C-alpha positions in Angstrom: 24.5 11.5 -12.3 21.7 12.4 -9.9 18.5 10.6 -9.1 15.7 11.5 -6.8 15.7 9.7 -3.4 12.7 8.0 -2.2 10.0 10.1 -0.6 10.7 8.8 2.8 14.5 9.4 2.5 14.3 12.8 0.9 14.4 14.6 4.3 17.9 13.2 5.1 19.4 12.4 1.7 20.0 15.6 -0.2 21.6 14.1 -3.3 22.9 10.9 -4.8 26.2 10.8 -6.6 27.2 8.0 -8.9 30.9 8.3 -9.7 33.3 6.6 -12.1 36.0 6.3 -9.3 37.9 3.0 -8.9 38.2 2.4 -5.1 41.5 0.7 -4.2 42.4 0.9 -7.9 40.1 -1.8 -9.2 36.6 -2.5 -10.3 34.3 -5.4 -9.3 36.3 -8.1 -11.1 38.8 -8.0 -8.2 36.4 -10.1 -6.3 36.7 -13.0 -8.7 40.1 -12.1 -10.5 41.5 -15.4 -9.3 39.2 -17.1 -11.9 39.1 -14.4 -14.5 42.0 -12.8 -16.5 40.1 -9.8 -17.8 38.1 -7.1 -16.0 34.4 -6.9 -16.5 33.4 -5.0 -19.7 32.0 -1.5 -19.2 28.7 -2.4 -20.9 28.3 -5.4 -18.6 29.0 -3.2 -15.6 26.4 -0.7 -16.8 23.9 -3.6 -17.6 24.4 -5.3 -14.3 24.9 -2.5 -11.7 22.1 -2.0 -9.2 23.6 0.7 -7.0 21.6 3.4 -8.8 18.6 2.0 -7.0 19.6 -0.4 -4.3 21.6 2.4 -2.6 18.5 3.0 -0.5 19.3 -0.2 1.4 22.3 1.4 3.0 20.8 1.7 6.5 19.9 -2.0 6.5 23.2 -3.0 5.0 25.2 -1.2 7.6 23.0 -2.5 10.5 23.4 -6.1 9.1 27.1 -5.7 8.8 27.5 -4.5 12.4 25.5 -7.4 13.7 27.5 -9.8 11.5 30.8 -8.3 12.7 29.6 -8.6 16.4 29.0 -12.3 15.7 32.5 -12.6 14.2 33.9 -11.0 17.4 32.1 -13.5 19.6 33.4 -16.3 17.4 37.0 -15.1 17.8 37.3 -14.1 14.2 37.8 -10.5 15.1 39.7 -8.8 17.9 37.9 -6.2 20.0 40.0 -3.6 18.3 39.1 -4.8 14.8 35.4 -4.9 15.7 35.5 -1.4 17.1 37.2 -0.2 13.9 34.5 -1.9 11.7 31.6 -0.6 13.8 33.0 3.0 14.0 33.9 3.0 10.3 30.4 1.8 9.3 28.7 4.4 11.5 30.8 7.1 10.0 29.9 5.9 6.5 26.2 6.0 7.6 26.6 9.6 8.7 28.2 10.6 5.4 25.5 8.9 3.3 22.8 10.6 5.3 24.5 13.9 4.9 24.8 13.4 1.1 28.6 13.2 1.2 29.1 9.8 -0.2 29.9 9.0 -3.8 28.6 5.7 -5.1 30.6 3.8 -7.7 28.9 2.0 -10.5 32.1 -0.1 -10.9 31.4 -1.5 -7.4 28.1 -2.6 -8.7 25.8 -2.5 -5.6 25.2 -1.0 -2.2 27.0 -3.8 -0.4 30.3 -3.6 -2.3 30.3 0.2 -2.2 30.0 0.2 1.6 32.5 -2.6 2.1 35.0 -1.2 -0.2 34.8 2.3 1.4 35.1 0.7 4.8 38.3 -1.1 3.8 39.7 2.0 2.3 39.1 3.8 5.6 40.1 1.2 8.1 42.3 -1.1 6.2 42.7 -4.9 6.9 39.8 -5.3 9.4 37.4 -4.2 6.6 38.5 -7.0 4.4 37.5 -9.5 7.1 33.9 -8.4 7.3 32.7 -10.7 4.5 33.8 -13.8 6.3 31.0 -16.4 6.6 28.5 -14.5 4.4 27.6 -14.0 0.8 26.1 -11.1 -1.0 23.2 -13.5 -1.5 22.3 -13.8 2.2 23.4 -10.1 2.7 20.9 -8.8 0.2 18.1 -11.1 1.4 18.7 -9.8 4.9 18.8 -6.1 3.8 15.6 -6.5 1.8 13.7 -8.1 4.6 14.8 -5.4 7.0 13.8 -2.8 4.5 10.4 -4.3 3.8 9.8 -4.5 7.6 10.6 -0.9 8.1 8.5 0.2 5.1 5.5 -1.8 6.2 5.6 -0.1 9.6 5.6 3.3 7.9 2.9 2.4 5.5 0.7 1.1 8.3 1.0 4.5 9.9 -0.1 6.2 6.6 -3.0 3.7 6.3 -4.2 4.8 9.7 -3.8 8.4 8.8 -6.1 8.0 5.8 -8.6 6.0 8.0 -8.7 8.9 10.4 -9.4 11.4 7.6 -12.3 9.2 6.4 -13.7 8.7 9.9 -13.5 12.4 10.5 -15.4 13.1 7.3 -17.9 10.3 8.0 -18.6 11.8 11.4 -19.2 15.2 9.8 -21.7 13.8 7.3 -23.0 10.8 9.3 -26.6 11.7 8.5 -26.2 13.1 5.0 -28.4 11.0 2.9 -27.4 10.0 -0.6 -28.2 7.4 -3.2 -26.2 4.1 -3.1 -25.5 2.6 -6.5 -25.3 -0.8 -8.1 -24.3 -1.1 -11.8 -23.8 2.7 -11.4 -27.6 3.0 -11.3 -29.4 4.3 -8.2 -30.2 1.4 -6.0 -31.1 2.2 -2.4 -30.5 5.2 -0.1 -27.4 5.3 2.2 -25.6 8.0 4.0 -22.3 9.7 3.1 -21.0 8.6 6.5 -21.9 5.0 5.8 -20.3 5.2 2.4 -17.0 6.6 3.6 -16.8 4.0 6.4 -16.8 1.3 3.7 -13.3 2.5 2.8 -12.2 2.5 6.4 -13.1 -1.2 6.5 -11.2 -1.9 3.3 -8.1 -0.1 4.6 -8.3 -2.1 7.8 -8.1 -5.4 5.8 -5.1 -3.9 4.0 -3.5 -3.2 7.3 -4.1 -6.7 8.5 -2.6 -8.1 5.3 0.5 -6.0 5.7 0.9 -7.0 9.4 0.6 -10.7 8.3 3.2 -10.1 5.6 5.5 -8.5 8.2 5.2 -11.4 10.5 6.1 -13.9 7.7 9.1 -12.0 6.4 10.6 -11.3 9.8 13.1 -14.2 9.8 16.8 -13.8 9.3 18.5 -15.4 6.3 22.0 -14.1 7.3 24.3 -17.1 7.7 22.8 -19.0 4.8 25.8 -18.0 2.6 25.5 -18.3 -1.2 23.5 -21.6 -1.0 24.8 -24.0 1.7 25.8 -21.9 4.7 29.4 -21.8 5.7 31.9 -24.0 7.5 32.6 -21.0 9.7 29.6 -21.1 12.0 28.4 -17.8 13.6 25.6 -17.3 16.1 22.7 -16.8 13.7 20.2 -16.6 16.5 22.2 -13.8 18.2 22.4 -11.9 14.9 18.7 -12.3 14.4 17.9 -11.0 17.9 20.2 -7.9 17.3 18.4 -7.1 14.1 14.9 -7.6 15.5 14.1 -10.8 13.7 11.7 -13.3 15.3 13.6 -16.4 14.1 16.2 -17.6 11.6 15.5 -19.4 8.3 15.8 -23.2 8.5 16.8 -24.1 4.9 19.7 -22.2 3.4 18.5 -22.8 -0.2 15.1 -21.5 0.5 16.5 -18.6 2.4 18.5 -17.5 -0.6 15.9 -18.2 -3.3 12.8 -16.9 -1.4 11.1 -13.8 -2.8 7.7 -14.7 -1.5 7.7 -11.9 0.9 8.4 -9.4 -1.9 5.6 -10.8 -4.0 3.4 -10.7 -0.9 4.0 -7.1 -0.1 3.6 -6.1 -3.7 0.2 -7.9 -3.7 -0.8 -6.2 -0.5 0.2 -2.8 -2.0 -1.7 -3.6 -5.2 -4.8 -4.2 -3.1 -4.3 -0.9 -1.3 -4.1 0.6 -4.7 -7.3 -1.1 -5.8 -9.2 0.3 -2.8 -7.8 3.8 -3.3 -8.7 3.6 -7.0 -12.3 2.6 -6.2 -12.5 5.5 -3.7 -11.1 7.8 -6.4 -13.7 6.7 -8.9 -16.5 7.6 -6.3 -14.9 11.0 -5.7 -14.6 11.7 -9.4 -18.2 10.9 -9.9 -19.4 12.9 -6.9 -17.5 15.9 -8.2 -19.1 15.9 -11.6 -21.9 18.5 -12.4 -24.1 15.5 -13.1 -23.8 14.2 -9.5 -22.7 17.3 -7.7 -22.5 15.5 -4.3 -19.0 16.7 -3.3 -16.4 19.4 -4.0 -12.6 19.1 -3.5 -10.4 21.9 -2.2 -8.6 24.1 -4.8 -5.4 22.7 -3.2 -6.2 19.2 -4.4 -7.5 20.0 -7.9 -6.0 21.5 -11.1 -7.3 23.7 -13.9 -7.2 23.6 -17.6 -4.7 25.4 -19.8 -7.6 26.1 -22.3 -10.9 26.0 -20.4 -11.0 28.5 -17.5 -14.0 27.0 -15.8 -12.5 23.6 -15.2 -11.7 22.2 -11.8 -10.2 18.7 -12.3 -9.9 16.0 -9.7 -6.4 15.1 -10.7 -5.4 13.5 -7.4 -8.2 11.0 -7.7 -7.4 10.4 -11.4 -3.7 9.9 -10.8 -4.4 7.5 -8.0 -6.6 5.5 -10.3 -3.8 5.5 -12.9 -1.0 4.7 -10.6 -2.8 1.6 -9.4 -2.0 0.1 -12.8 1.7 0.5 -12.0 1.2 -1.4 -8.7 -0.4 -4.3 -10.6 2.5 -4.2 -13.1 5.1 -4.3 -10.4 3.5 -7.4 -8.9 3.3 -9.1 -12.2 6.9 -8.2 -13.1 8.3 -9.9 -10.0 6.0 -12.9 -10.2 7.1 -13.5 -13.9 10.8 -13.0 -13.0 10.6 -15.7 -10.2 8.3 -18.2 -11.8 10.8 -20.3 -13.8 13.9 -20.0 -11.6 15.7 -23.1 -10.3 17.1 -23.0 -6.8 18.9 -21.0 -5.6 20.2 -17.6 -6.6 19.9 -16.4 -10.1 20.7 -12.9 -11.3 17.1 -12.5 -12.4 16.3 -11.9 -8.7 18.0 -8.5 -9.0 14.9 -7.4 -10.9 12.8 -7.6 -7.7 14.0 -4.3 -6.3 12.9 -1.6 -8.7 9.3 -2.8 -8.7 9.4 -3.1 -4.9 10.8 0.4 -4.4 8.4 1.9 -6.9 5.3 0.3 -5.3 6.4 1.4 -1.8 7.0 5.0 -2.9 3.8 5.1 -4.9 1.6 3.8 -2.1 3.1 6.0 0.6 2.6 9.1 -1.4 -0.9 8.1 -2.5 -2.0 7.5 1.0 -0.7 10.8 2.1 -2.2 12.9 -0.6 -5.6 11.1 -0.4 -5.7 11.7 3.3 -5.3 15.4 2.7 -7.8 15.4 -0.1 -10.5 13.6 1.9 -9.9 15.8 4.9 -10.5 19.0 2.8 -13.5 17.6 0.8 -17.0 19.1 1.3 -20.3 17.4 0.7 -23.3 19.1 -0.9 -25.8 17.6 1.5 -28.9 19.2 -0.1 -28.0 17.9 -3.6 -27.2 14.4 -2.2 -30.5 14.3 -0.2 -32.4 15.4 -3.2 -31.0 12.5 -5.2 -31.7 10.1 -2.3 -35.3 11.3 -2.3 -36.0 9.6 -5.6 -38.9 7.2 -4.6 -37.6 4.5 -6.9 -34.8 4.0 -4.3 -37.4 2.6 -1.9 -38.9 0.1 -4.3 -37.3 -2.7 -2.3 -38.8 -1.2 0.9 -42.2 -1.4 -0.8 -41.6 -5.1 -1.5 -40.7 -5.6 2.2 -44.0 -3.9 3.1 -45.9 -6.5 1.1 -43.9 -9.3 2.7 -44.9 -8.0 6.1 -48.5 -8.3 4.8 -48.1 -11.9 4.0 -47.0 -11.8 0.4 -44.1 -14.2 -0.6 -41.1 -12.1 -1.6 -41.0 -13.3 -5.2 -44.6 -12.4 -5.6 -44.0 -9.1 -3.8 -41.1 -8.4 -6.2 -43.4 -8.9 -9.1 -46.2 -6.6 -7.7 -43.7 -3.8 -7.0 -42.3 -4.3 -10.5 -45.8 -3.7 -11.9 -46.1 -0.6 -9.7 -42.8 0.7 -11.1 -44.0 0.0 -14.7 -47.2 1.9 -14.0 -45.2 4.8 -12.5 -43.1 5.1 -15.6 -45.9 4.6 -18.1 -48.2 7.2 -16.5 -45.4 9.7 -15.6 -46.4 9.5 -12.0 -43.7 9.3 -9.3 -43.9 5.9 -7.5 -44.7 7.6 -4.2 -47.6 9.5 -5.8 -49.5 6.5 -7.2 -53.0 6.6 -5.8 -54.6 4.0 -3.6 -56.8 3.0 -6.5 -53.8 2.5 -8.8 -52.1 0.3 -6.2 -55.3 -1.6 -5.7 -55.6 -2.1 -9.5 -52.3 -4.0 -9.3 -53.2 -6.1 -6.2 -55.4 -6.0 -3.2 -52.3 -6.8 -1.2 -51.5 -3.1 -1.2 -53.1 -1.2 1.7 -54.0 2.4 1.9 -50.7 3.0 3.9 -48.5 1.8 1.0 -47.1 5.3 0.4 -45.9 5.6 4.0 -43.0 3.4 2.9 -41.6 6.4 1.0 -40.8 8.5 4.1 -37.0 8.6 3.8 -36.3 9.1 7.5 -38.6 6.3 8.5 -37.0 4.0 5.9 -33.6 4.7 7.4 -34.9 4.1 10.9 -36.0 0.6 10.0 -32.5 -0.4 8.8 -31.3 -1.6 12.2 -29.4 -4.8 11.3 -25.7 -4.7 12.1 -23.9 -3.2 9.1 -26.9 -1.4 7.7 -26.8 2.4 7.2 -29.0 3.3 10.1 -27.8 6.5 11.8 -27.3 4.8 15.2 -25.3 2.0 13.5 -23.1 4.6 11.7 -22.4 6.6 14.8 -21.6 3.4 16.8 -19.1 2.4 14.1 -17.6 5.9 14.0 -17.1 5.7 17.8 -15.5 2.3 17.4 -13.1 3.5 14.8 -12.3 6.7 16.8 -11.3 4.4 19.6 -9.2 2.1 17.5 -7.4 4.9 15.6 -6.6 6.9 18.7 -4.2 4.2 19.9 
């Protein structure tokens, strides 16, 4: 049986073999054969195995086992020779897995037992001592936290990469005027630079959430055992330091049952997906003939098997669709956890496939969207033409009346009447005559139409956060500084 490795692991793991071999002449039931008289049924093994996906925890499992063995050495449970054999054996297994020369056994159920059984096969009795003072419960909790920590670090780098692409494109089109939309109706003019920077801000919040999640999950559960620790006390703090954890968990039951950090990372990744999906929708609209504001590279679009003229924004559409998977993965784990009594229940095995899928999905989405944005071009003439619609400056006209002493609500009404006159007479709002404005209210002066000078209108938007060109360039410079670190 072959499966595809994760995107991140594909460079080093060339294939995955799932074999029917029986290491040491037995299957998983050997672990509990003192209580059971029959081996586990084949269907139950197939139903309960997790090695076909949790194999990707092998690096974390081996690192955790070496740290655990070192603590056993310090506690006098292993001799130096035994520890050396365990450490060397685990490192050799790591090399074999990375080279694609390791066969995983379904009968050994999971990544933990596959590695431990192979270690025992290779080095003999010292390998059988490795599991002293730990359970697969605290082992998998440790592995998963280490895995999430490493993946968060990688995802943060990819978030920054997409932010750089957006900032680069915002700088290129900092002054390119375009309509901004509310309710998908033209609202007020903005710039393409300002619009793209909005996604940089969103991604920065995503990065902050992921960093916060990383801080919370970076505690070691190793030593919590199956539920109540162990009478053989190892140096949990020393193990935590070796594995890069900030602290140890303080309640063995919570440590084993806790999946908050998985739900939290899945939520964070779902929000990343939401932001990428919203950006995708903008890109899809901009690339339509009706909008015509942007074009994507041929490298990031596809054609039609029937219609030769088509150029489809598939990357953006797929991103929009995959966001639904991210939501589903979060929901699946939350539903699996919601009714579980303390501590471990086998339902918790269902946390890994959604976790792995969301991580792989977001990493690839961030990479491909960064490429797509970097190669995107903007039709500045078409965008400016659309931004020149005088209706987009109707609010500016109301502000003009406010500055002439008209209360805003009244000003809003008077501009609404001007808009109605423009529509009924077929006259553009900026072409209404002084007489037509005066017929609405004497609050209008002869300089009312000056409001519709687009460049002047932008220059007046000087508040922090507004799409003034100076503001946009200052924010671009800020992000360039942040993202260069």
